[in-house]
N, C-alpha and C positions, 0 to 999 in steps of 0.2 A: 542623404544618409551619411552618418558619421563613420569615418574609417578608423582603423586601428593601426597605429604605428608599431611596426615590429623591428626592433633594433637587432642586427645580427650579433651572434655571440662573438665577443671580441677575441677571446682566446682561440676559438676555432678558426675564425675567418682570417685573423692576422697571421696565423700559422700557415693557412692555405696560400695566402698571398706571397709567402716567402718562396713558393715554388713556381713563379711565373716564367722561369727559364733563363734568367740572367746568368752569365758567367762574370767573373770578377772585372774584366776589362770593360765589358758592356755596361756593368753597373756604374763604374767610374765615369764612363762616357755620358750616361744619363744625367749625372750630377753636373757635368760640364755644360750640358745643354742649358741648364738653369742659369749657370754663371754667365754664359754668352747672352742669353735673353735679358739678364739683369744689367747688361752694358759693360761687363768686365773686359778689360784688354790684357790682364795678367791673371793667370790661374796657377796655383801652386798645389801639386799633389805630393804629399809626404807619406811614405810608408815606413813605419818604425817597428822593428822587431824587438820585443821584450818578453818573449814567451807568451804566457797567458795574458799579459798586459800589453800585448802588441796593439797598435792602432793604425788607422788610415785617416788622413786629414786632407780635405780639399778646401782650399781658401781662395777667395777671389777679391778683386777690388771693384766690384760692381756697385749698384745703387744702394744695396742694403735694404733692410726692412725694419719698420717700427714694430712695436709690440703687437698691434692688431694684425698687421700684415704677416708677421711671423707665425702667429697662432693659426691663421687661415692656411698658410703654406704647410703647416704640420698636419693639417686635416686630410684624411683620405678622401679623395674626390674634391679637393679644394676648388673653390669658385673664383675665377678671375677671367678677365677679358683678354683673349689671345689675339695678337696682331697676325696678319696674314703670313708673315715670315718668321714668327716665333718658333723656336725649336721645341717648346713644351706642347702638351696636347691634352692629356686626360686628368691632370691634377693628381696623379698617382706616382709619377716617376721618382721623385726624391725619396719617398717613403718605401715604395716597393723595391727600388734598386738597392737602397741602403740596407734594409732589413733582410734582403736576400743573402747578404754577406755577413751580417753581424747581429748581435742581440741587443745592442744599445746604440741608438742614434741620437746625437746631440747636435743642435744647430744654434749657432750664435750669430747675431747680425747687428750692424751699426749703420743707420741711414745717413748720418752726417758726422763730420769729424769731431764735433763737440758734444755729441749725444752719448748716452750710456749704452753699453752693450746689453742687448736682450738675448736670453737663451732659454730654450725649451728642449725637452728630451722625451723620446719614445724608449721605454725600457720593457723588453718582452717579459722579463721576470715579474715586473709589476702588473702587466696586463694579464698574465696567466694567473696571478694571485687574486686579482680583483675582478677579472672578467669585465673590465670597463675600458671604453675607448678614452683613455685618459693620458694626457701628456703631463710631464712634471716640469714645473718652472725651476730654473737654476738661479739661485740668489746671486746678487752681484759679487759678494765676497766668496762665493763658491765657484766662480768662473776661473778655472785654472789657466796656467800660462799657455797650454796647448791651444786653447780656444782664444785666449786674450791677445797673445803676441801678434798674430797676423793683422789684427784690427787696431793696433796702437796708434798709428798715424794716418789711417785712411778709413774710408767707408768700405763696406763689403759684407760678405757672409762666409762663415766657416762651418763646414759639415764634418763631423767627427764620428768615425765608426770604432766601436770598442767591442770586446768579447767576440772575436772573429771566428765563430764556431764553424761557419761554412767555408772558411778560407784555410785555416791551418789545423783545425780540430784540436782536441784536448787530451788525447791519449798520452801524448808526450809533447806538450806545447813548448817546452824549453829545449827540446832536442835539436840535433843537427838537421834531421829530416824536415822539421817545421821551418827552420831558418832557410834551408835551400829552397823550399817550396815558395816562401815569400820572395826570395831573390828572383826565382823564375817568374813569378807574377809581376815583378817590377819590369822585367824585360818585355813581357806580354803587354803590359799597360803602355809602355813606351811605343811599341810597334803599333798598337791599336789606335792610340791618340794621333800618332803621326799620319795614319791612314785616314781615319774618320774625319779629322778636322784639318786636312791638308789645305783646303781652300781658304780657311780662316788663317792658318799659319803663314800662308803666302800672300794673303789679301788678294785672292783672285776674284775677278768680276767686281761686284759691288760690296764684297765682304770686307768689313773692318778688320784690320790685322789684329790678331791676338797672339800672345806668347804663353806657352804652357811649360811649366817647369816640373820635373820629376826629381824629388830629393835634391833640389837645387840646380839641376842640370837642364838647360833648355832643350826641348824636343824639336828636332828638325822635321819638316814635312816629308811625307812619302807621296810623290806625285805619280799615280798609276799611268799617266799619259806621257811621261818623260818629255814634257814640253821644252825643257832646256837642252835636249839633245838635238843636234843639227839635222839628223836624219829622220826625226819623227815626222810622220805625215799627218796633217790635220785636214780632214776632208770637209766638204760643205755640210753645214748643219741643217737640220730639218725641224720646222716647228709644226706640231700636230695639235690642232684644237681638240679639246675634250669637254664634253658635257656629261655630267653624272648627277642624277637626281636634282636637276635644276641648278647645279653649280657648274659654272663654266671656267675653264682655265686653259693653259697651254703647256704642252709637254715638248721639251726641246731635246733633240737627239744630236749628239756631237761625236761623230766617228773619228777614231785615231788609229794609226798603225805605228806601233813602236818599232825601233830598229831591231834587226837581227843582231846576233852576237858580234860579228866582225864589223858592224857599223856603229857600235857604241863608241863614245869618245874614250872610255876607259873600261878595263875589265871589271873594276869595282862598280862602275855605273850599271853594267849589265847584271851583275850579281844582285845589286840593290833593287833593280827594276823587277826582278822575279817575284818580289813580294814574300810575305810570310808563308804562303801556301804553295809556292812554286809557279812556274810559267803557265802550265796548262790550266790550273785552277783559277788563275787570275786573268784569263782571256774573257771576253764577253762584256756584260753590262755592268757599269758602275752607276748605280741609281742614287740620286741625291735628292734629299728633301730640304729645301731652304739652304742649299749649299753644304749640308751635312751628309756625309756618305752613309747610306743604309746598307747597300748590297755591293760588296767588292768582288765582282766577277761572276761568271756563270751566265748561261743564255736563257734562263727563265723558261725552259721547255720550248723555246722557239727553234733550237737546234742543239746538237750534241757537242760536248767538248771534243776538240779535234787538235791533235798535235800540229797539223798543217795550218791552223788558223790561230795559233797561240799569240801572234803579234797583234791581233785585232782587239782593241779595247774601246768601248763605246759609252760615252757619258749620256745618261738620261736624267733630265732635271725637271722637277715639278714643285709646285707650291704646296704648303700644308693644307690649303683650302681644298686640295684634291685628295686628302688622306683617305676618305671613304672609298674613292674610286680605286686607290692603290692598296686598300685593306691593310693599312698600317696598324700594327699591334701595339699594346701598351709599352712594351720594352723597346719599340722602334728597331726591332731586329729582323723583322720579316716584311716583305713587300711583294705584291703581285701586280704584274702589268695588266691593266684593264683589258678585257676581251675586245672592247670596241675599237682599240687602237693596235691590237697585236699585228694585224695584217699590214698596217701602215709602217710599223716599226720593222717588221720583217723586210718590207721593200726598202726602207731607209738603210738597212745594214747590208743590202746586197752588194754594193760596190766595195765596201770595206772588207767583206769576206773574200771576195774574188781577188782583190789586190794583195791582201795579207797572205793568202794561199800562194799566189804567184811569187811574192817576195821570198817566202819560206822555201819554195821549190827552185828559186833562182831562175825563174823563167819570166820575170816581170818587167824587163827593161823597157819594152815598147809601151806597155800600158802605163808604167810609172812616168815615162816621158810625156805621154799624152795627157796625163793628169796635171803635170807641171806646166805644160805649155798652153793652157787655156789662159789667155792674157786679158788685161783690162779692155782691149779693143774688141773682144768677142766673148761676151759674158752671158752665161745662161744660168738663171736662178730657178730652181725647182722648189715649189712649196707644197707641202701636203695640206690638204683640207679634209677634215673628217666630219661628215654630217651623218646621215643614215648609212651611206656607203663611203668608201675611201676613194678619192680621186686625186690626180696630180694636175696641177696647172702650171703653165710657164708664164713668166712675166712677158710683157710686150716690148721689152727693150731690145735693141740690136747690139747691145754690149754684153760681153761675157766676162765672168770673174773667176778667180781661182777656186777650183775644187780643193786643191792642196795649197796650204798657206806656208809651205816650207820655202826657205830661201835657197835658191840654187841657180846655176846658169841656165838660161832659157834656150830651148831649141824650137825653131819654127817649122810648122808643117803646112801643107796645102789644106784647103777646106775639105777636100775629099779624104785625105789621110786622117784629118781630125774627126770627120764624120764617121768613118769606119771604126775608129777606136772608141769613140763615145757610144755609138750604137752597140758595140760589142760588149760593153759593161753595163748596158741599161737593162732594166726589167721590162717585161712585156707591157706593163702599164705605161712606162716612161717612153718607150720607143716611138709611138705615133706622135707624141707631143714634141719630142726632140726632132723628129724628122720634119715636122711642120716648120719649126723655127729655123732649121738648117736650110730648108727650101727658101724661106724669106731672106736669109743671109746670102743665098746664091742668086738673088734677083728674081725669084719666082720659078726658077728651073729646078727640076728634081736632081738630087745628088745621085749620080750613076756611078 
């Protein structure tokens, strides 16, 4: 039976898609995702105030696109093959993010140094007039310096936003109020990029280092875990297998305890570590998709925000292939922890909650020493495994490793002292496993 193709009304649907919920900084971050996926290591964000003629430009030195590739990239729901660790997802980001902020989106690209620049434009006035899903080509002699200059001596792509109706409005676009609003947005963009892409800015893990510039000034990373602080505690990480609708992957949980105020190296370091939303709102989970921060704090309904646990910050890392399990949305702004691993994550954060509370209450000296004094001669690794139910298994090694990776003077304890402290911070699931290993370390005798 023959079907009938029904093309959505361009003017109505494209207007609806402008309301997906991006704010300015989130929209900029979505464009940067494409630049990183395209192999860029330098990204330039320029925000220019000229009243009604104000514009935002994001330029990179990535691979660039030829004419065919650029046309496809401009299409809503563009088709392309995504690698497991690509930051893109739905083929919508560049268009929906851009047009959530402006009425005219122009993209120019250059795939090699000796090629011509290709450029196309989405113009909402044109779409509303014609009611057609139609992009407009920009002739070579019509490509102005704002698009052309970043591509003079390199490959890459330039994204230009004009007619910024959702950013500054047009009641008085040349006024002081509009100018101050754009300045404030510059500050918000700097803070957001420093946070969302901090692992790329510092080249953490396997991430290739990138540099991001805002109006010519390089953005410094904001590390929520304060790794460079000597008193930061890095607890033992846990790997949780996850299978969702036939797709299997691994979720890695990395607990940290940041220092309290008097333990920071400088007052400025403590102030910076509080983050844009303050200490209480930045405790909890930092959820990363392919190294890109999606959720900066909060406990995802596993526990409540608590002044006494504000030093606890827990990294949760997953691959884009698990997007469906984590319910990632188009704007990559919301994420949900899968129900099948919530209990495992709750168990994994038990020790960090306990120690963070004790440090805050200044009652943690014994437990902190216990965590520090687990030495390479007596190492215990706990690994979560999630099948139909969640269980913990210990390795069969007689060596034990650091729960805390901080560098400090080591204090030695008897096995009995160590056992008491370790069992004291263990969950009910962990206790029998830990006790069995301790018995083996004690030559088969129970630890009394």
